[in-house]
C-alpha positions as CSV (number, residue, x, y, z in Angstrom):
1,M,-2.4,-173.6,-149.9
2,E,-1.3,-170.1,-150.9
3,S,2.4,-169.5,-151.3
4,I,4.3,-166.5,-149.9
5,L,5.1,-165.4,-153.4
6,E,1.3,-165.2,-154.2
7,V,0.8,-163.0,-151.2
8,A,3.7,-160.9,-152.3
9,N,2.3,-160.5,-155.6
10,L,-0.9,-159.3,-154.3
11,V,0.7,-156.5,-152.2
12,I,2.5,-155.4,-155.4
13,Y,-0.8,-155.4,-157.3
14,Q,-2.5,-153.6,-154.5
15,H,-5.1,-156.2,-153.7
16,Y,-5.0,-155.3,-150.1
17,K,-8.2,-156.9,-148.7
18,A,-7.0,-160.2,-150.5
19,V,-3.6,-159.9,-148.8
20,I,-5.1,-159.7,-145.4
21,E,-7.7,-162.8,-146.1
22,K,-4.8,-165.0,-147.4
23,A,-2.2,-164.0,-145.1
24,T,-4.7,-164.6,-142.1
25,A,-5.5,-168.0,-143.3
26,M,-1.7,-169.0,-143.7
27,L,-0.7,-167.6,-140.2
28,A,-3.5,-169.8,-138.8
29,D,-1.8,-172.8,-140.5
30,A,0.4,-174.8,-138.1
31,S,2.5,-176.1,-141.0
32,T,3.4,-172.4,-141.9
33,A,7.3,-171.9,-141.2
34,K,8.6,-169.3,-138.8
35,D,10.2,-167.4,-141.5
36,S,7.3,-167.4,-143.8
37,K,4.9,-166.1,-140.7
38,D,7.5,-163.1,-140.4
39,N,6.8,-162.3,-144.1
40,L,3.1,-162.7,-143.7
41,Y,2.9,-160.5,-140.8
42,F,4.8,-157.8,-142.7
43,Y,2.8,-158.1,-145.7
44,R,-0.6,-158.1,-143.8
45,A,0.8,-154.8,-142.0
46,V,1.5,-153.4,-145.3
47,A,-2.1,-154.1,-146.3
48,H,-3.7,-152.7,-143.2
49,S,-1.4,-149.4,-143.6
50,E,-2.5,-149.0,-147.0
51,L,-6.2,-149.5,-146.0
52,G,-5.8,-147.1,-143.3
53,D,-6.0,-149.3,-140.4
54,F,-2.8,-148.5,-138.5
55,E,-3.5,-149.9,-135.2
56,S,-3.8,-153.4,-136.8
57,A,-0.6,-152.6,-138.8
58,L,1.0,-151.8,-135.4
59,K,-0.1,-155.2,-133.9
60,D,1.5,-157.1,-136.9
61,L,4.7,-155.1,-136.9
62,E,5.3,-155.6,-133.3
63,A,4.5,-159.3,-133.5
64,I,7.9,-159.5,-135.3
65,E,9.9,-156.8,-133.7
66,D,12.2,-159.1,-132.3
67,S,13.4,-160.6,-135.5
68,Q,12.9,-157.6,-137.9
69,G,13.5,-154.8,-135.6
70,N,16.7,-153.6,-137.4
71,N,15.2,-154.2,-140.9
72,P,14.8,-150.4,-142.4
73,D,11.9,-151.5,-144.4
74,W,10.3,-152.8,-141.0
75,L,11.5,-149.6,-139.3
76,F,10.0,-147.4,-141.7
77,R,6.6,-149.0,-142.0
78,Y,6.7,-149.0,-138.1
79,G,7.2,-145.5,-138.0
80,Q,4.5,-144.6,-140.2
81,A,1.9,-146.6,-138.3
82,Q,3.2,-144.8,-135.2
83,F,2.9,-141.4,-136.8
84,Y,-0.6,-142.2,-137.9
85,T,-1.5,-143.1,-134.3
86,N,-0.2,-139.9,-133.1
87,D,2.9,-141.4,-131.5
88,F,5.1,-138.7,-133.3
89,S,8.1,-138.9,-130.9
90,N,8.5,-142.9,-131.3
91,S,7.8,-142.5,-135.1
92,M,10.7,-140.0,-135.1
93,I,13.1,-142.8,-133.4
94,S,11.8,-145.4,-135.9
95,F,12.5,-143.1,-139.0
96,K,16.0,-142.1,-137.8
97,K,17.0,-145.7,-137.1
98,A,15.5,-146.7,-140.6
99,E,17.7,-143.7,-142.2
100,E,20.9,-145.0,-140.4
101,S,20.4,-148.7,-141.4
102,T,19.5,-148.4,-145.1
103,E,21.8,-147.6,-148.0
104,D,18.9,-147.5,-150.5
105,A,18.9,-144.1,-151.8
106,D,15.2,-144.2,-152.8
107,L,14.1,-145.4,-149.3
108,K,16.4,-142.8,-147.4
109,G,14.8,-140.0,-149.4
110,N,11.3,-141.2,-148.7
111,I,12.5,-141.4,-145.0
112,Q,13.6,-137.8,-144.9
113,Q,10.4,-136.7,-146.1
114,W,8.7,-138.5,-143.1
115,I,11.2,-137.1,-140.6
116,S,10.3,-133.6,-141.8
117,K,6.7,-134.4,-141.3
118,A,7.4,-135.8,-137.8
119,E,9.5,-132.9,-136.9
120,L,6.7,-130.4,-137.6
121,E,4.3,-132.2,-135.5
122,L,6.8,-132.7,-132.6
123,G,7.4,-128.9,-132.7
124,N,3.8,-128.4,-132.5
125,P,1.6,-128.2,-129.2
126,H,-1.4,-126.9,-131.2
127,V,-1.9,-128.5,-134.6
128,G,1.3,-127.6,-136.4
129,N,2.4,-124.1,-135.6
130,I,5.2,-123.2,-137.9
131,N,6.7,-120.9,-135.4
132,D,7.2,-123.8,-133.0
133,A,8.7,-126.0,-135.8
134,I,11.3,-123.3,-136.6
135,F,12.2,-123.1,-132.9
136,I,13.2,-126.7,-132.9
137,T,16.1,-126.0,-135.3
138,K,17.2,-123.1,-133.2
139,A,17.5,-125.1,-130.1
140,E,21.3,-125.8,-130.9
141,P,23.6,-125.0,-128.2
142,S,26.9,-123.0,-128.8
143,A,28.6,-125.1,-126.2
144,T,27.9,-128.4,-124.1
145,P,25.4,-127.2,-121.4
146,V,26.6,-127.6,-117.9
147,P,23.9,-129.4,-115.8
148,S,22.3,-127.2,-113.3
149,P,23.6,-127.3,-109.8
150,D,20.1,-128.2,-108.4
151,C,20.0,-131.5,-110.1
152,S,18.7,-133.9,-107.3
153,G,17.3,-137.3,-106.5
154,P,18.6,-140.6,-105.3
155,V,20.6,-142.8,-107.6
156,I,20.2,-146.5,-106.3
157,E,23.6,-148.0,-105.3
158,G,24.3,-150.9,-107.4
159,A,21.6,-150.3,-109.8
160,K,22.0,-151.1,-113.6
161,D,23.1,-148.4,-116.0
162,I,20.6,-147.3,-118.7
163,K,23.3,-148.1,-121.3
164,D,23.1,-151.9,-120.6
165,S,19.5,-151.8,-121.4
166,P,17.9,-151.7,-124.8
167,H,16.7,-148.1,-125.1
168,D,16.1,-145.0,-127.3
169,W,15.7,-141.4,-126.3
170,Y,14.6,-138.2,-128.2
171,Q,13.8,-134.6,-127.5
172,N,11.7,-131.8,-128.7
173,T,12.0,-128.3,-127.0
174,E,9.8,-129.2,-124.0
175,F,10.4,-132.8,-123.3
176,I,12.7,-135.9,-123.2
177,F,11.2,-139.0,-124.6
178,L,12.7,-142.3,-123.2
179,S,11.8,-145.9,-124.4
180,I,13.1,-149.0,-122.9
181,L,12.4,-152.3,-124.0
182,K,11.2,-155.1,-121.6
183,K,12.4,-158.0,-123.5
184,K,12.2,-161.0,-121.2
185,N,11.1,-158.8,-118.0
186,T,7.6,-158.7,-118.9
187,G,5.2,-157.6,-116.2
188,D,4.6,-154.4,-114.5
189,W,7.5,-152.1,-114.1
190,K,7.6,-148.9,-111.8
191,A,9.4,-145.7,-112.0
192,D,10.2,-143.0,-109.3
193,L,10.9,-139.6,-111.0
194,Y,13.0,-136.8,-109.3
195,S,14.3,-133.4,-110.8
196,G,17.7,-134.8,-111.5
197,S,17.3,-138.6,-111.6
198,I,14.9,-141.5,-112.5
199,N,14.8,-145.1,-110.9
200,I,12.8,-147.6,-112.9
201,T,12.3,-151.0,-111.1
202,Q,11.7,-154.0,-113.1
203,P,9.4,-157.0,-112.0
204,N,12.5,-159.3,-110.8
205,G,13.7,-156.3,-108.5
206,D,16.3,-155.0,-110.7
207,V,16.7,-151.2,-110.8
208,I,17.6,-148.9,-113.7
209,S,19.1,-145.8,-112.4
210,V,19.9,-142.7,-114.5
211,H,21.5,-139.5,-113.0
212,L,20.0,-137.0,-115.6
213,A,22.4,-134.7,-117.5
214,N,19.8,-131.6,-116.9
215,V,17.0,-131.1,-114.7
216,I,13.1,-132.1,-115.2
217,N,9.9,-131.1,-113.9
218,E,9.1,-134.4,-112.3
219,G,5.5,-133.2,-111.6
220,E,4.7,-132.6,-115.3
221,S,6.4,-135.9,-116.3
222,T,4.7,-139.1,-117.3
223,F,5.4,-142.9,-117.1
224,T,3.6,-145.4,-119.2
225,Q,4.3,-149.1,-120.3
226,T,2.8,-151.5,-122.7
227,E,3.5,-155.2,-123.0
228,K,6.9,-154.8,-124.8
229,K,8.2,-151.6,-123.5
230,V,8.0,-148.7,-120.8
231,E,8.0,-144.9,-122.0
232,L,9.0,-141.9,-120.0
233,K,8.1,-138.4,-121.1
234,L,10.2,-136.1,-119.0
235,K,9.3,-132.2,-118.9
236,K,12.5,-130.2,-119.2
237,K,12.6,-127.7,-116.4
238,D,14.4,-125.3,-119.0
239,S,12.2,-125.3,-122.3
240,G,14.3,-124.8,-125.5
241,I,17.6,-126.1,-124.1
242,T,18.9,-129.1,-126.1
243,W,20.3,-131.9,-124.0
244,T,23.6,-133.4,-125.5
245,A,23.5,-136.6,-123.4
246,L,20.8,-138.3,-121.3
247,S,22.8,-138.8,-118.1
248,K,25.6,-136.9,-116.5
249,E,27.8,-139.9,-116.9
250,A,27.6,-139.8,-120.7
251,L,27.8,-136.1,-120.7
252,S,31.1,-136.2,-118.9
253,A,32.7,-139.4,-120.2
254,K,34.8,-137.8,-123.0
255,P,34.5,-134.7,-125.0
256,K,32.4,-135.0,-128.2
257,E,31.2,-132.8,-131.0
258,V,28.0,-131.1,-130.0
259,L,24.9,-132.6,-131.5
260,P,21.9,-130.9,-133.0
261,S,18.4,-131.6,-131.6
262,Y,17.2,-135.0,-131.2
263,P,20.3,-136.9,-130.1
264,S,20.2,-140.7,-130.5
265,S,21.3,-143.4,-128.3
266,S,22.2,-145.6,-131.4
267,K,25.9,-146.7,-131.4
268,K,26.2,-146.1,-135.1
269,S,27.8,-142.9,-136.1
270,T,25.7,-140.5,-138.3
271,N,26.5,-136.9,-139.3
272,W,23.4,-135.3,-138.0
273,G,25.0,-132.1,-138.3
274,E,24.5,-132.2,-142.2
275,V,21.1,-133.5,-141.6
276,D,20.1,-130.8,-139.4
277,K,21.9,-128.1,-141.6
278,T,19.5,-129.1,-144.3
279,I,16.3,-128.5,-142.3
280,T,17.7,-125.5,-140.7
281,R,18.7,-124.0,-144.0
282,E,15.2,-124.3,-145.2
283,L,13.6,-123.3,-142.1
284,H,15.4,-120.4,-141.1
285,L,13.3,-117.7,-142.8
286,E,15.1,-114.7,-141.3
287,E,18.2,-115.7,-143.1
288,R,16.7,-115.5,-146.5
289,D,15.4,-112.5,-148.2
290,N,12.2,-112.6,-146.3
291,D,10.3,-113.8,-149.4
292,G,9.0,-117.1,-147.9
293,D,11.2,-119.2,-150.1
294,G,12.5,-121.4,-147.1
295,M,9.1,-122.4,-146.3
296,N,7.9,-123.0,-149.8
297,D,11.2,-125.5,-150.3
298,L,10.1,-127.5,-147.0
299,F,6.4,-127.3,-148.0
300,Q,7.1,-128.5,-151.4
301,Q,9.4,-131.3,-150.2
302,I,6.9,-132.8,-147.9
303,Y,4.0,-132.4,-150.3
304,A,6.0,-134.2,-153.1
305,G,6.0,-137.5,-151.0
306,A,2.6,-137.3,-149.3
307,D,-0.4,-139.1,-149.6
308,E,-3.9,-137.5,-150.6
309,E,-5.1,-136.8,-146.8
310,T,-1.6,-135.2,-145.9
311,K,-2.0,-133.1,-148.8
312,K,-5.4,-131.9,-147.9
313,A,-4.4,-131.4,-144.4
314,M,-1.3,-129.3,-145.7
315,I,-3.3,-127.1,-148.1
316,K,-6.4,-126.5,-145.8
317,S,-4.3,-125.7,-142.8
318,Y,-1.7,-123.5,-144.4
319,Q,-4.2,-121.6,-146.8
320,T,-7.1,-121.0,-144.4
321,S,-4.6,-119.8,-141.5
322,N,-3.1,-117.3,-143.8
323,G,0.3,-119.2,-143.2
324,T,0.4,-119.3,-139.4
325,V,-0.5,-123.2,-139.4
326,L,0.8,-126.0,-141.3
327,S,-0.5,-129.7,-140.3
328,T,-0.2,-133.0,-141.8
329,N,-3.0,-134.5,-139.8
330,W,-6.1,-134.6,-141.8
331,D,-8.4,-136.0,-138.9
332,E,-7.6,-133.1,-137.0
333,V,-7.5,-130.4,-139.6
334,K,-10.7,-131.4,-141.2
335,E,-13.0,-129.9,-138.4
336,K,-10.8,-126.8,-137.9
337,D,-11.9,-123.4,-138.6
338,Y,-8.6,-121.3,-138.8
339,E,-10.4,-118.5,-140.1
340,G,-12.9,-118.2,-137.3
341,K,-12.9,-120.1,-133.7
342,D,-9.6,-121.7,-134.2
343,Y,-7.7,-118.6,-135.4
344,V,-3.9,-118.4,-134.6
345,S,-2.6,-115.0,-134.1
346,P,0.7,-114.4,-136.0
347,P,3.7,-112.9,-134.6
348,D,3.8,-108.9,-135.2
349,D,6.4,-109.1,-137.9
350,F,4.7,-112.2,-139.9
351,V,4.1,-111.5,-143.5
352,A,1.9,-114.3,-144.9
353,Q,3.2,-116.0,-148.0
354,K,0.9,-118.4,-150.3
355,P,2.8,-121.8,-150.4
356,E,3.7,-122.9,-154.1
357,I,2.8,-126.5,-154.6
């Protein structure tokens, strides 16, 4: 029988098909220990990812989420698999968690490049519009926003507080993304959405109730669930406003330093201001000499750590659109005709710049 070390060596030497074959055989063997199986699922997920099968990679990574969910290497690979299956909001959550939990400078640098890629996709409702990506970094309030007076909707008496349930939340200029782990409460969950609150009912009858810090458009919000978690995509009533907390209670609990876009529910303190300033400095072209250096800096940073398909997507989208579109998703870009039917009109004051690679 093959050993874990032999499978690990196959990963190192990039024999990915052999990794999948041997890991699958060992996972089917009843004598394989639990710790070994965790490693095998991870190695097989790496192999699937490297071969471009990100759906299979997700399944293998989710099989060990309970034991490996706080491991930065697992979080990084999970974020990549989510990114390549177009789950950009959750990939951002995974990358941010990985960045918080690692002390490895090389891994942290790689994660930051993927965060930049995900930010571009999250700020882009139409295949990577650069102006939308810039707008995200501008959505930084000068003071803690006051909840709108028309926040309404019932909050169930005696309901659970969201902070007592394992969850993450994130945002872009248009939406709040909320994920809640089901843990042992598997089965069908239900959600009632109102302009100022959400009530989520678990299979055992318990209710998680959130009195939202700001107002949503419940008619344009959605609720979905998988075997392991529920996900809510809440449409902001006021686009472009950055929420500094998810709930009213968290907003008024105590004064805190205003966070930049994409606050996290993580209890670990991270200086997001410095992270955000770096991206803001690169993206705020109007604060430069109008010579495109900020965009070139960002382009080069992402390009340097990209795979071949990402590089092709970036070059084709940016060059053929004359600088109005930058996408990292080759599956979408390869069929696009930015010089013809998919032409994106630039702003009136836009000056095209050729990126330097």
